C-alpha positions in Angstrom: -60.1 -247.5 92.8 -60.5 -245.5 89.6 -58.3 -246.3 86.5 -55.8 -243.6 85.4 -56.2 -242.0 82.0 -54.4 -243.5 79.0 -51.2 -241.8 77.7 -50.6 -240.1 80.9 -48.5 -241.0 83.9 -50.3 -240.4 87.1 -48.3 -239.2 90.1 -49.8 -239.9 93.4 -49.6 -237.0 95.8 -48.4 -238.1 99.2 -50.9 -237.4 101.9 -49.2 -236.2 105.2 -52.0 -237.7 107.2 -53.6 -241.0 106.7 -56.9 -240.7 104.9 -59.8 -242.7 105.9 -60.4 -245.8 103.9 -63.5 -244.5 102.4 -61.9 -241.2 101.3 -61.1 -240.8 97.6 -57.4 -240.4 96.5 -56.7 -237.5 94.2 -54.3 -237.9 91.1 -52.1 -235.2 89.5 -51.8 -235.1 85.7 -48.5 -235.1 83.9 -49.0 -231.5 82.7 -49.8 -230.3 86.2 -46.7 -232.1 87.6 -44.5 -230.8 84.9 -45.6 -227.2 85.5 -45.1 -227.7 89.2 -41.6 -229.1 88.8 -40.6 -226.2 86.5 -42.0 -223.7 89.0 -40.0 -225.3 91.8 -36.8 -225.2 89.8 -37.3 -221.6 88.9 -37.9 -220.7 92.5 -34.8 -222.7 93.5 -32.8 -220.9 90.7 -34.0 -217.6 91.8 -33.2 -218.3 95.4 -29.7 -219.5 94.3 -29.0 -216.3 92.4 -30.1 -214.2 95.3 -27.7 -216.1 97.6 -24.8 -215.7 95.2 -25.1 -211.9 95.4 -23.4 -211.9 98.8 -20.0 -213.3 97.6 -20.2 -211.0 94.5 -20.7 -208.0 96.7 -17.9 -209.1 99.0 -15.5 -209.4 96.0 -16.4 -205.8 95.0 -15.8 -204.7 98.6 -12.4 -206.5 98.6 -11.5 -205.0 95.2 -12.3 -201.5 96.5 -10.3 -202.2 99.7 -7.3 -203.2 97.5 -7.6 -200.2 95.2 -7.9 -197.8 98.2 -4.5 -196.9 99.8 -3.8 -197.7 103.4 -4.9 -195.0 105.9 -1.9 -193.1 107.2 -0.6 -193.9 110.6 -1.5 -191.5 113.4 1.4 -189.5 114.8 1.4 -190.4 118.5 3.2 -188.0 120.9 6.7 -189.1 121.7 6.7 -190.8 125.1 9.1 -189.1 127.4 12.1 -191.1 128.6 11.8 -192.3 132.2 13.7 -190.0 134.5 15.8 -191.2 137.4 14.8 -189.9 140.7 16.9 -186.9 141.7 19.4 -187.7 144.4 20.7 -185.2 146.9 23.9 -184.8 148.8 24.0 -185.2 152.5 24.0 -181.9 154.4 23.0 -182.2 158.1 24.2 -180.2 161.1 23.3 -180.3 164.8 24.9 -177.7 167.1 24.3 -176.5 170.7 25.5 -173.4 172.4 24.7 -169.9 173.8 23.4 -167.0 171.7 25.7 -164.0 171.8 23.8 -161.5 169.6 20.6 -161.3 167.5 19.8 -159.1 164.5 17.5 -158.9 161.5 17.9 -158.4 157.8 15.5 -158.8 154.8 12.7 -160.1 157.1 15.1 -162.9 158.4 16.4 -163.3 161.9 20.1 -164.0 162.5 21.9 -165.0 165.7 25.5 -165.6 166.7 26.0 -168.9 168.5 29.0 -169.8 170.7 30.0 -173.5 170.5 32.3 -175.2 173.0 35.4 -176.9 171.6 35.5 -179.0 174.7 32.1 -180.7 174.5 30.3 -178.4 176.9 26.8 -177.0 176.5 27.8 -173.6 177.9 31.4 -172.6 177.3 32.8 -170.1 179.8 36.3 -169.7 178.3 36.3 -167.7 175.1 39.5 -169.3 173.8 37.7 -172.6 173.7 34.7 -171.2 171.8 33.8 -171.3 168.1 31.2 -168.9 166.7 28.8 -169.6 164.0 25.9 -167.6 162.4 22.4 -169.0 162.5 19.6 -167.9 160.0 15.9 -168.3 160.8 14.0 -167.7 157.5 11.2 -165.1 158.1 11.9 -165.4 161.8 10.1 -168.8 161.9 10.7 -172.5 162.1 8.1 -174.9 160.7 5.7 -172.0 160.1 5.8 -170.9 163.8 7.4 -167.7 165.0 10.4 -168.2 167.2 11.3 -166.5 170.5 15.0 -166.0 171.2 17.3 -163.4 172.9 21.0 -163.1 173.8 22.0 -165.5 176.5 19.5 -168.3 175.4 20.9 -171.8 175.3 19.8 -173.5 172.0 20.1 -176.8 170.2 19.8 -176.3 166.5 19.3 -178.8 163.6 19.8 -177.4 160.1 22.0 -177.4 157.0 25.1 -175.5 155.9 25.2 -172.9 153.2 27.7 -170.4 152.0 27.1 -166.7 151.9 28.7 -164.2 149.5 28.4 -160.5 150.0 30.1 -157.2 149.4 31.8 -155.4 152.3 32.6 -151.7 152.0 36.2 -150.5 152.2 35.1 -148.1 154.9 33.9 -151.0 157.1 37.2 -152.9 156.5 39.2 -149.8 157.6 37.0 -149.1 160.6 37.4 -152.7 161.9 41.1 -152.4 161.4 41.2 -149.0 163.1 42.8 -147.5 160.0 40.4 -144.8 158.8 43.4 -142.5 158.3 44.4 -144.5 155.2 42.1 -142.3 153.1 44.4 -139.3 154.0 47.2 -140.9 151.8 45.2 -141.6 148.7 45.3 -139.4 145.6 42.5 -136.7 146.1 41.3 -137.5 142.6 40.7 -141.1 143.6 39.0 -140.3 146.9 35.4 -140.8 145.7 36.4 -144.1 144.0 38.0 -145.4 147.3 34.9 -144.5 149.2 32.7 -146.5 146.8 35.0 -149.5 146.7 33.6 -152.8 148.0 35.4 -156.0 148.8 34.0 -159.5 148.3 33.4 -161.6 151.4 32.4 -165.2 151.7 31.4 -167.1 154.8 29.2 -170.0 155.9 26.1 -170.1 158.1 23.5 -172.6 159.3 19.9 -172.5 158.1 17.9 -173.6 161.1 15.1 -176.2 160.6 14.5 -177.2 164.2 15.3 -175.5 167.5 15.2 -176.6 171.2 15.3 -173.9 173.9 17.2 -175.4 176.9 18.2 -174.3 180.4 21.8 -174.3 181.5 21.6 -177.9 182.4 20.2 -179.0 179.0 16.6 -179.5 180.2 14.1 -178.8 177.4 12.0 -175.6 177.8 10.4 -175.3 174.4 10.8 -176.9 171.0 10.2 -175.7 167.4 10.1 -177.8 164.3 10.8 -181.5 163.8 12.3 -183.6 166.6 16.1 -183.6 167.0 17.4 -187.2 167.5 21.1 -186.4 167.4 22.7 -186.5 170.9 25.9 -184.8 170.0 26.4 -181.2 170.8 28.3 -180.4 167.6 28.1 -182.7 164.6 28.2 -182.0 160.9 27.7 -184.5 158.1 28.2 -183.4 154.5 29.1 -184.8 151.1 30.0 -183.3 147.8 32.5 -182.8 145.0 35.9 -181.4 145.6 36.2 -178.0 143.9 39.4 -176.7 145.4 42.3 -178.0 147.5 44.9 -176.0 149.4 47.2 -176.1 152.4 47.7 -173.8 155.3 51.0 -173.8 157.2 51.1 -173.0 160.9 53.3 -173.5 163.9 52.1 -177.1 164.6 52.1 -178.3 161.0 50.2 -178.1 157.7 46.4 -178.3 157.5 44.8 -179.5 154.4 41.7 -177.6 153.2 39.1 -178.6 150.6 36.1 -176.7 149.3 33.3 -179.0 148.2 30.2 -178.4 146.1 27.2 -179.8 147.8 24.0 -180.4 145.9 21.5 -181.0 148.7 17.7 -180.9 148.6 17.8 -177.2 149.6 20.0 -176.0 146.7 18.2 -173.5 144.5 17.5 -174.3 140.8 19.7 -172.5 138.3 17.2 -171.4 135.6 20.0 -170.1 133.4 21.6 -173.5 132.6 20.0 -176.8 131.6 20.7 -179.9 133.7 21.4 -183.5 132.7 18.8 -186.2 131.9 15.9 -183.8 132.0 16.6 -182.7 135.6 17.0 -179.1 136.6 20.5 -177.8 137.3 21.0 -176.6 140.8 23.4 -174.0 142.3 25.6 -175.7 144.8 26.3 -174.8 148.4 30.1 -174.5 148.9 31.4 -175.8 152.2 35.0 -175.7 153.5 36.5 -178.8 155.0 39.7 -178.8 157.2 41.9 -181.8 157.9 44.1 -181.1 160.8 47.7 -181.8 159.7 46.2 -183.4 156.6 44.9 -186.4 158.6 41.6 -187.7 160.1 41.2 -188.2 163.9 42.3 -191.8 163.4 45.7 -190.6 161.9 44.9 -191.5 158.3 46.6 -189.3 155.7 44.2 -187.7 153.3 45.0 -187.4 149.5 42.4 -185.3 147.6 42.1 -184.3 144.0 39.7 -182.1 142.1 36.4 -183.6 141.2 36.6 -186.3 143.8 33.4 -187.1 145.7 33.8 -187.3 149.5 31.7 -187.7 152.6 32.8 -186.0 155.7 31.8 -186.3 159.4 33.1 -183.7 161.8 32.5 -180.6 163.9 31.7 -177.0 163.0 34.6 -174.6 163.7 35.4 -171.1 162.8 38.9 -170.1 161.8 40.1 -166.6 162.3 42.6 -165.5 159.6 44.4 -162.3 159.2 44.1 -160.6 155.8 45.9 -157.5 154.6 44.4 -154.6 152.7 46.8 -155.3 149.8 45.6 -158.9 149.5 41.9 -157.9 149.6 42.4 -155.2 147.0 44.3 -157.5 144.6 41.5 -160.1 144.9 39.2 -157.6 143.1 41.2 -158.2 139.9 40.5 -154.6 138.8 43.2 -152.7 136.8 41.7 -149.5 138.0 42.1 -150.5 141.6 45.7 -151.5 140.9 46.4 -148.1 139.4 44.9 -146.4 142.4 47.1 -148.5 144.7 50.1 -147.1 142.8 49.1 -143.6 143.6 48.9 -144.0 147.4 51.6 -141.8 148.9 52.4 -144.3 151.7 52.2 -147.6 149.9 53.5 -149.5 152.9 50.2 -149.1 154.7 48.6 -151.4 152.2 50.4 -154.3 153.8 50.4 -152.9 157.3 46.6 -152.5 157.5 45.2 -155.9 158.6 41.9 -157.3 159.6 40.8 -160.5 161.1 38.1 -162.5 159.3 36.4 -165.7 160.4 35.8 -168.6 158.2 33.2 -171.3 159.1 34.3 -174.9 158.2 33.9 -178.5 159.1 36.8 -180.0 161.1 36.8 -183.5 159.7 37.1 -186.5 162.0 36.2 -189.1 159.4 36.1 -189.1 155.6 35.0 -191.4 152.8 36.6 -190.9 149.5 34.4 -192.4 146.8 36.1 -194.1 143.9 35.6 -192.6 140.4 33.7 -195.7 139.2 31.3 -195.7 142.1 
């Protein structure tokens, strides 16, 4: 084995693989080792500096993030408040009877139906009959054209509505057999009398289903949805009391109430806004009668304005006698009042009378809801 040089420290380089015994071992001089160590340190230092660039850059990024203001929040659209499902008042009618007359107006078909007050399908005695008006929108039910004629026996399912219209004075006088009244008015007012109209209000049934029957109640044809109600005359309505009054007659005092019904068929009133985001609807006004102010069970009824009630009963018409004077005063016109003063025979204003029918529900049962309900 050779001897290392004097004054120098020899560093033996480690050989990864074992050398054969006969292979010579190489020695590294001090100068070579020193240069190698310096080179390794420089390379390590350079590598260390390059690694420290990353945190320095991160600090710069953080500094920029601090200096830059927060991005403004996006304006999200306001989420609409959840709306409660619209609830409707009950308004259901089932009636059976015989058609007396049929006519048309504004593409609709109307029919006058005679109902028995004694529970009969066909009423033969007129004094036990009530008469109601039926409306068939566009002359159809459920999209199918109907076939009806006077004398047909029908069972109808539908809902009640009120009808307001103007009746000419001429028609009022003609039905009262008093056309001679115009001979006693001031000639200067004659044209105004002839143009005068009187407000009329009555109820009718909008038909949604119809069964054509024979005289014994056997089904001949059916239009619309099935009718499950077995009763020949049944009305179920609920609404808010809008008016209360009494009517005196020989047998006692009947209590009347006019209720505002907001059923699913009420039209939307576009001129006024509703509550809680819902549309405001124009109510159907239905008249309720409590015979002698009681239900069929004998319970006395006490009603006030804005009460909510639910009524079950039968449809009836009530004929009432009205005078020309009363109808003229209902107009509320000062001009009409002045013309009445110029009539030469003013007594005729009270003598001329006409009979008008008013459709209503004769209540047999009622539920008066509490104000906190």
